[in-house]
N, C-alpha and C positions, 0 to 999 in steps of 0.2 A: 559483395558479401552474399552468401547463400541464405535462403529462407531459414534453414536450420540454425545458422549462426545468429540470425536476427531473433528467432524464437528464444534461443538460449539467452541472449542479451536481455530481453524483456522479462523472461521468467526469473533470471538471476536477480534482477533489480527488484522484482516483486517479492521474491523470497527473502531478500535482505531486509526490505521494509517490513515484511511480516515478522521476522525475527526481532526487530526493534520494537514493534508493537507488542508482541508477546512478552518481551522482557519488561516493558513498561507496565503492562497489565499485572505481571507478577510482582513488580516493585510496589505498585499501588494496591495490591491485594484485591483485584477484581477479575472476574472472568469475562467481562464485556466492557468495552469502552463506554457504553451507555450507562453503566453503573458508576463511572468515574466522575468526580466533581469537576475535572478539567476537560471534559469532553468537548465543550464549546470552544472552538479556536485551537484545539490541540494540534500542534505541528506534526507530531509523530503519526497521529491518526490521519490527518489530512494528506500527508506524504504517502501513507499506505494506500489510501483510496485512489490517489493519483497514479501510483504505480500499478494498481490493479487495472485501472482504466487503460493505461498505456499498454499493459500486457495484452489486453483484449483487442486493442486496435493497432498494435504493433507500431505505435508512435506516429500514426497517420493523422492524428488530430481529429478535429470534428467537435461538435457540441457535446457537452455532458452536463446535465443538470439533474438535481434530485427532485 
């Protein structure tokens, strides 16, 4: 698999997670997850953060802590 296809794979997954996050924010009527009462332990937000990290490291793993 070429680097370009890998990049597309990671970016597509990140973009899909972002769309889910934005849809949730719209449904909850907030412009930021931090203003949502469900922010702690939110599966949608956690998945988005994970996909952003994976798109940055192209699935190579490594430590990631806030």
